[in-house]
C-alpha positions as CSV (number, residue, x, y, z in Angstrom):
1,M,-35.5,-184.3,8.4
2,K,-38.2,-185.0,11.0
3,L,-35.9,-183.8,13.7
4,L,-35.4,-180.5,11.9
5,F,-39.1,-180.0,11.5
6,T,-39.5,-180.6,15.2
7,L,-36.8,-178.2,16.1
8,A,-38.2,-175.5,13.8
9,W,-41.7,-175.9,15.2
10,R,-40.5,-175.8,18.8
11,N,-38.4,-172.7,18.1
12,L,-41.6,-170.9,17.2
13,W,-43.1,-171.3,20.6
14,R,-39.9,-170.9,22.6
15,K,-40.1,-167.2,22.0
16,K,-43.8,-166.5,21.6
17,R,-43.4,-162.7,21.4
18,R,-40.9,-163.0,18.6
19,T,-43.2,-165.4,16.7
20,F,-46.2,-163.2,17.2
21,I,-44.4,-160.2,15.8
22,S,-43.3,-162.1,12.7
23,V,-46.7,-163.7,12.1
24,S,-48.4,-160.3,12.6
25,S,-46.2,-158.7,9.9
26,V,-47.5,-161.4,7.4
27,L,-51.0,-161.2,8.7
28,F,-51.3,-157.4,8.3
29,A,-49.8,-157.6,4.8
30,V,-52.4,-160.2,3.8
31,V,-55.3,-158.2,5.3
32,L,-54.1,-155.0,3.6
33,A,-53.7,-156.8,0.2
34,I,-57.1,-158.4,0.5
35,A,-58.8,-155.1,1.4
36,L,-57.2,-153.3,-1.5
37,M,-57.9,-156.0,-4.1
38,S,-61.4,-156.5,-2.7
39,L,-62.2,-152.9,-3.2
40,I,-60.7,-152.8,-6.7
41,E,-62.5,-156.0,-7.8
42,G,-65.7,-154.8,-6.2
43,T,-65.6,-151.6,-8.1
44,R,-64.9,-153.5,-11.3
45,E,-67.8,-155.9,-10.7
46,I,-70.2,-152.9,-10.1
47,M,-69.0,-151.2,-13.3
48,I,-69.6,-154.3,-15.3
49,E,-72.9,-155.2,-13.7
50,T,-74.2,-151.6,-14.1
51,T,-73.1,-151.6,-17.7
52,I,-74.8,-154.9,-18.4
53,N,-78.0,-154.2,-16.6
54,N,-78.5,-150.6,-18.0
55,S,-77.3,-151.2,-21.5
56,T,-76.6,-154.4,-23.4
57,G,-77.3,-157.3,-21.2
58,H,-75.0,-160.4,-21.2
59,L,-75.7,-161.3,-24.8
60,Q,-77.8,-160.1,-27.7
61,V,-79.3,-161.8,-30.7
62,Q,-79.5,-159.4,-33.6
63,D,-80.1,-159.5,-37.3
64,A,-76.9,-160.4,-39.2
65,L,-76.6,-156.9,-40.6
66,Y,-77.8,-154.8,-37.6
67,F,-74.4,-154.5,-35.8
68,D,-72.7,-152.9,-38.8
69,E,-75.7,-150.9,-39.9
70,P,-78.1,-150.3,-37.0
71,S,-81.3,-149.3,-38.7
72,M,-84.9,-150.3,-38.5
73,D,-84.6,-152.0,-41.9
74,H,-82.3,-154.6,-40.2
75,A,-84.7,-155.5,-37.4
76,L,-84.6,-159.1,-36.3
77,E,-87.6,-161.4,-37.1
78,Y,-88.5,-163.0,-33.7
79,G,-90.0,-166.2,-35.0
80,D,-90.4,-169.8,-34.1
81,E,-86.9,-170.9,-35.3
82,L,-85.2,-168.5,-32.8
83,K,-87.5,-169.4,-30.0
84,E,-87.0,-173.1,-30.5
85,V,-83.2,-172.8,-30.3
86,L,-83.3,-170.6,-27.2
87,S,-85.7,-173.0,-25.5
88,E,-83.0,-175.6,-25.5
89,Y,-80.8,-173.4,-23.4
90,S,-83.5,-172.4,-20.9
91,H,-81.4,-174.0,-18.1
92,I,-78.6,-171.5,-18.8
93,I,-80.6,-168.4,-19.9
94,S,-82.3,-166.8,-16.9
95,Y,-84.6,-164.6,-19.0
96,T,-84.8,-162.7,-22.2
97,V,-85.5,-159.0,-22.8
98,P,-87.0,-158.1,-26.2
99,R,-86.4,-154.5,-27.4
100,I,-87.3,-152.5,-30.5
101,Q,-86.0,-148.9,-30.7
102,G,-85.7,-146.1,-33.2
103,F,-85.1,-142.4,-33.4
104,C,-88.1,-140.1,-33.7
105,L,-88.9,-136.5,-33.6
106,G,-91.0,-135.7,-30.5
107,A,-93.2,-132.7,-30.5
108,K,-95.8,-130.9,-28.3
109,D,-97.3,-127.7,-29.5
110,V,-94.4,-125.8,-31.2
111,G,-91.5,-127.6,-29.3
112,T,-89.6,-130.4,-30.9
113,R,-86.9,-132.8,-29.8
114,G,-84.9,-135.7,-31.2
115,L,-85.8,-138.8,-29.1
116,L,-84.9,-142.4,-28.8
117,V,-88.2,-144.4,-28.7
118,M,-87.8,-147.8,-27.1
119,G,-90.5,-150.5,-27.1
120,I,-90.2,-152.9,-24.1
121,V,-91.9,-155.6,-22.1
122,P,-92.2,-153.8,-18.8
123,E,-91.9,-156.9,-16.5
124,K,-88.7,-158.1,-18.2
125,E,-87.2,-154.7,-18.5
126,D,-87.9,-154.1,-14.8
127,R,-86.2,-157.3,-13.9
128,M,-83.1,-156.3,-15.8
129,N,-82.6,-152.7,-14.7
130,E,-85.5,-151.9,-12.2
131,I,-86.7,-149.2,-14.5
132,S,-90.0,-148.8,-12.5
133,S,-88.0,-147.7,-9.5
134,R,-87.0,-144.5,-11.4
135,L,-90.7,-143.5,-11.8
136,T,-91.2,-140.0,-10.3
137,E,-94.7,-139.2,-11.6
138,G,-97.7,-141.2,-12.9
139,E,-97.5,-144.9,-13.5
140,F,-95.7,-147.4,-15.6
141,F,-97.5,-149.2,-18.4
142,N,-98.4,-152.9,-18.7
143,D,-98.2,-154.9,-21.9
144,D,-101.8,-154.1,-22.9
145,D,-101.6,-150.3,-22.2
146,Q,-101.3,-147.7,-25.0
147,F,-99.6,-144.8,-23.3
148,A,-96.0,-143.7,-23.1
149,V,-93.5,-143.2,-20.3
150,I,-91.0,-140.4,-20.9
151,A,-87.8,-139.3,-19.2
152,S,-87.9,-136.2,-16.9
153,G,-85.5,-134.3,-19.2
154,V,-87.8,-134.8,-22.2
155,A,-90.7,-133.6,-20.1
156,D,-88.9,-130.5,-19.1
157,L,-87.6,-129.7,-22.6
158,L,-91.0,-130.2,-24.3
159,G,-93.1,-128.9,-21.4
160,I,-95.0,-132.1,-21.0
161,S,-96.6,-133.4,-17.8
162,V,-98.6,-136.6,-17.0
163,G,-101.8,-136.6,-18.9
164,D,-100.5,-134.6,-21.9
165,S,-99.9,-136.1,-25.3
166,I,-96.7,-136.4,-27.3
167,L,-96.4,-136.6,-31.1
168,L,-93.7,-139.0,-32.4
169,M,-92.6,-139.0,-36.0
170,G,-89.9,-141.0,-37.6
171,Q,-89.0,-143.7,-40.1
172,G,-90.3,-147.3,-39.7
173,F,-89.5,-150.6,-41.2
174,Q,-88.6,-150.6,-44.9
175,G,-89.2,-146.9,-45.3
176,M,-92.7,-146.8,-43.7
177,T,-93.6,-143.6,-41.9
178,A,-93.7,-143.9,-38.2
179,A,-96.2,-141.5,-36.7
180,G,-98.3,-141.6,-33.6
181,I,-99.8,-139.6,-30.8
182,F,-99.4,-141.1,-27.3
183,R,-100.7,-140.0,-23.9
184,V,-98.0,-139.6,-21.3
185,G,-98.8,-141.8,-18.4
186,G,-95.6,-141.6,-16.4
187,I,-92.2,-139.9,-16.0
188,V,-89.0,-141.5,-15.1
189,E,-85.7,-139.9,-14.1
190,F,-82.2,-141.1,-15.0
191,P,-78.9,-140.0,-13.5
192,M,-77.1,-139.6,-16.9
193,P,-78.2,-136.4,-18.7
194,E,-78.0,-137.8,-22.3
195,Q,-80.3,-140.6,-21.3
196,N,-82.6,-138.4,-19.3
197,N,-83.0,-135.9,-22.2
198,S,-83.9,-138.4,-24.9
199,M,-85.7,-141.6,-23.7
200,V,-89.3,-142.4,-24.5
201,Y,-90.8,-145.8,-23.6
202,L,-93.7,-147.6,-25.2
203,P,-95.2,-151.1,-24.7
204,L,-93.5,-153.4,-27.2
205,R,-96.6,-154.1,-29.2
206,E,-97.3,-150.4,-29.6
207,A,-93.7,-149.6,-30.6
208,Q,-93.9,-152.4,-33.2
209,I,-97.1,-150.9,-34.6
210,L,-95.5,-147.4,-34.6
211,F,-92.5,-148.6,-36.6
212,S,-94.5,-151.0,-38.8
213,A,-92.2,-153.8,-37.6
214,Y,-94.6,-156.5,-36.5
215,D,-93.0,-159.4,-34.7
216,R,-89.6,-157.8,-35.1
217,L,-87.0,-156.6,-32.7
218,N,-83.8,-154.6,-32.9
219,S,-82.3,-157.0,-30.3
220,L,-83.2,-159.8,-28.1
221,I,-81.2,-159.5,-24.8
222,L,-80.2,-162.8,-23.1
223,M,-79.5,-162.6,-19.3
224,V,-77.7,-165.4,-17.5
225,D,-77.1,-166.2,-13.8
226,D,-73.5,-167.2,-14.2
227,E,-71.4,-164.7,-16.3
228,R,-68.7,-167.4,-16.8
229,V,-71.0,-169.2,-19.3
230,V,-71.5,-166.2,-21.6
231,D,-68.7,-166.9,-24.1
232,G,-69.6,-170.6,-24.3
233,L,-73.3,-169.9,-24.8
234,A,-72.5,-167.4,-27.5
235,E,-70.4,-169.9,-29.4
236,D,-73.1,-172.6,-29.1
237,L,-75.8,-170.2,-30.4
238,R,-73.6,-169.1,-33.3
239,E,-73.3,-172.8,-34.3
240,R,-77.0,-173.4,-34.0
241,L,-78.3,-170.2,-35.7
242,D,-77.9,-169.5,-39.4
243,E,-75.2,-166.8,-39.6
244,E,-76.8,-165.4,-42.8
245,W,-79.8,-164.2,-40.7
246,Y,-78.6,-164.1,-37.1
247,A,-75.7,-162.6,-35.1
248,V,-74.9,-163.3,-31.5
249,K,-72.9,-160.6,-29.7
250,T,-71.5,-160.6,-26.1
251,W,-71.5,-157.4,-24.1
252,E,-67.7,-157.1,-24.7
253,E,-68.3,-157.1,-28.5
254,L,-71.1,-154.6,-28.2
255,L,-69.1,-152.2,-25.9
256,P,-65.5,-152.4,-27.1
257,D,-64.7,-148.9,-25.6
258,A,-65.9,-150.1,-22.2
259,V,-63.7,-153.2,-22.4
260,A,-60.7,-151.1,-23.4
261,A,-61.3,-148.8,-20.4
262,L,-61.5,-151.8,-18.1
263,E,-58.3,-153.2,-19.6
264,A,-56.5,-149.9,-19.0
265,R,-57.8,-149.9,-15.5
266,D,-56.6,-153.4,-14.9
267,A,-53.1,-152.4,-16.0
268,Q,-53.2,-149.5,-13.4
269,V,-54.4,-152.0,-10.7
270,K,-51.4,-154.2,-11.4
271,V,-49.0,-151.3,-10.8
272,F,-50.7,-150.5,-7.5
273,A,-50.7,-154.2,-6.5
274,W,-47.0,-154.5,-7.1
275,I,-46.4,-151.3,-5.1
276,L,-48.4,-152.9,-2.3
277,Y,-46.4,-156.2,-2.6
278,I,-43.1,-154.3,-2.4
279,V,-44.2,-152.4,0.7
280,A,-45.4,-155.6,2.3
281,G,-42.2,-157.4,1.4
282,F,-40.1,-154.7,3.0
283,G,-42.2,-154.8,6.1
284,I,-41.8,-158.5,6.4
285,F,-38.1,-158.2,5.6
286,G,-37.6,-155.6,8.3
287,T,-39.2,-157.9,10.8
288,I,-37.0,-160.9,9.7
289,I,-33.8,-158.8,10.0
290,T,-34.7,-157.7,13.5
291,M,-35.5,-161.3,14.6
292,M,-32.3,-162.5,12.9
293,Y,-30.0,-160.1,14.8
294,E,-31.6,-161.1,18.1
295,R,-30.7,-164.8,17.4
296,L,-27.0,-164.4,16.2
297,R,-25.7,-165.6,19.6
298,E,-28.0,-168.6,19.5
299,F,-26.9,-169.5,16.0
300,G,-23.2,-169.1,16.9
301,I,-23.6,-171.5,19.9
302,L,-25.5,-174.1,17.8
303,L,-22.8,-174.1,15.1
304,S,-20.1,-174.3,17.7
305,I,-21.5,-177.4,19.3
306,G,-21.7,-179.2,15.9
307,L,-24.9,-178.3,14.1
308,K,-24.1,-178.0,10.4
309,R,-24.8,-174.8,8.6
310,A,-27.1,-176.6,6.1
311,Q,-29.2,-178.0,8.9
312,L,-29.4,-174.6,10.6
313,S,-30.4,-173.0,7.3
314,V,-33.2,-175.6,6.8
315,I,-34.4,-174.9,10.4
316,C,-34.5,-171.1,9.6
317,L,-36.3,-171.7,6.4
318,L,-38.9,-174.0,8.0
319,E,-39.5,-171.5,10.8
320,T,-40.2,-168.8,8.1
321,I,-42.5,-171.2,6.2
322,F,-44.4,-172.0,9.4
323,M,-44.8,-168.4,10.4
324,S,-45.7,-167.3,6.9
325,L,-48.3,-170.0,6.6
326,I,-49.8,-169.2,10.0
327,G,-49.8,-165.5,9.1
328,V,-51.5,-166.1,5.7
329,L,-54.2,-168.4,7.2
330,C,-54.9,-165.9,10.0
331,G,-55.0,-163.0,7.5
332,V,-57.5,-164.8,5.3
333,A,-59.5,-165.8,8.3
334,I,-59.6,-162.2,9.6
335,G,-60.0,-160.6,6.2
336,Y,-62.9,-162.6,4.9
337,P,-65.5,-161.7,7.5
338,I,-64.5,-158.0,7.3
339,M,-64.8,-158.0,3.5
340,F,-68.1,-160.0,3.7
341,W,-69.5,-157.4,6.1
342,L,-68.3,-154.5,3.8
343,N,-69.8,-156.4,0.8
344,R,-73.2,-156.4,2.5
345,N,-72.8,-152.9,4.0
346,P,-70.8,-150.8,1.5
347,I,-69.2,-147.6,2.7
348,P,-71.2,-144.5,1.6
349,L,-69.3,-141.8,-0.2
350,G,-69.5,-138.1,0.6
351,E,-72.0,-135.8,-1.0
352,E,-69.7,-134.3,-3.7
353,I,-68.1,-137.6,-4.7
354,G,-71.4,-139.4,-4.4
355,E,-73.1,-136.9,-6.8
356,V,-70.3,-137.6,-9.3
357,M,-70.9,-141.4,-9.0
358,I,-74.7,-140.9,-9.4
359,D,-74.1,-138.8,-12.5
360,M,-72.0,-141.6,-14.0
361,G,-74.8,-144.1,-13.2
362,F,-73.3,-145.8,-10.2
363,D,-74.3,-146.1,-6.6
364,P,-72.5,-143.6,-4.3
365,V,-70.7,-146.3,-2.3
366,L,-67.4,-148.1,-2.0
367,P,-68.2,-151.7,-3.0
368,F,-66.1,-154.7,-1.8
369,S,-66.0,-158.1,-3.5
370,V,-65.8,-161.5,-1.8
371,A,-64.7,-163.4,-4.9
372,P,-62.8,-166.5,-3.6
373,D,-59.8,-165.9,-6.0
374,I,-59.1,-162.6,-4.2
375,F,-58.3,-164.4,-0.9
376,I,-56.5,-167.3,-2.6
377,Y,-54.3,-165.2,-4.8
378,Q,-53.4,-162.6,-2.2
379,G,-52.6,-165.3,0.4
380,I,-50.4,-167.2,-2.1
381,T,-48.6,-164.0,-3.2
382,I,-47.8,-162.8,0.3
383,F,-46.7,-166.3,1.2
384,F,-44.2,-166.5,-1.7
385,I,-43.0,-163.0,-0.8
386,A,-42.3,-164.2,2.7
387,L,-40.4,-167.2,1.3
388,V,-38.2,-165.0,-0.8
389,V,-37.5,-162.8,2.3
390,S,-36.6,-166.0,4.2
391,L,-33.5,-166.4,1.9
392,Y,-31.9,-163.7,3.9
393,P,-31.5,-165.8,7.1
394,V,-30.2,-168.7,5.1
395,R,-27.6,-166.5,3.5
396,K,-26.7,-165.0,6.9
397,V,-26.2,-168.5,8.4
398,Y,-23.7,-169.5,5.7
399,K,-21.7,-166.2,6.2
400,L,-21.9,-166.2,9.9
401,D,-18.7,-165.9,11.9
402,V,-19.2,-168.6,14.6
403,I,-16.7,-167.1,17.1
404,S,-17.9,-163.5,17.0
405,A,-21.6,-164.6,17.0
406,A,-21.2,-166.9,20.0
407,R,-19.7,-164.0,22.0
408,K,-22.6,-161.6,21.4
């Protein structure tokens, strides 16, 4: 067997041009597969990250009844019990984002508009979604301020500018009337129209006073550094917290429609991936056939001088394994720095497509991922495709007519 390994290895370098062509076919297949899957996975990561940062966070702690009936009456009591349990997971939880929100009627002069009023801690909210970067006029409040920041669509609909006042009226905790007049200190702009036409932000303490929900939250968002711990952390918190009072929800549970859309997208990706693998397989197969017919005379001579067909088949198989392995390793070695550079420098989209992406809340770029499993999985897949293709030379050797092949 050692001799067959030696012969197979030497055959690779006896005809360097032939080996280079075969290795290149595998290499380009690997680079193409890595590029496509890196783009697809990068897009998926951006979609999830944008959804998490701009909406639900990784996890939320809510009142046990809030998910099924999201009203101010089911606001969560943010007390010592919850804080003590969360402190035990401080090594996993990067930071928390408290929120209280409710619907109010906003008015100025004779204009009215249904609005979503959200009380936030500005530093934590800014860490989560960089909301202060969306400020177009005025300033953003601090914890101790008493003014509001409104979305630009709200400002346009109600004719409000910085320095004006906005009247908010709604229902607070346990049927209390929520009413207050707040000076508008800043205006922010969001890419999504429904968000831009409805959002009003208040300091958390002022919102709790408005809704008569002192020390209460609609949700406490938990952000983690490693998304892989989300499910485990959720299970641990469910065991530690009294389910009669608390509910722990992951972002997948809070956004089932988004998860269903991602699953449908993943199914489409698998179809595209198999199309790519088939195209790559035929490319490698075509190269192998060409190389095979160039060596028919060589095979005929080897068989005529006494080399067994099984031994020649093993040599052909080993040659394909060596070339496939070299092609895969070179493909990964070339593909990784390219994808790494594209990950750090995403390709900008054109104006029209870019505007569509911005309206959907995403950056107008083509994102690429450098997740290790992309390179490992694509390399292994192309390697096994090459191995399947290598069965053709083995079959050809067993059916080879020695006399006619030796005369070629």
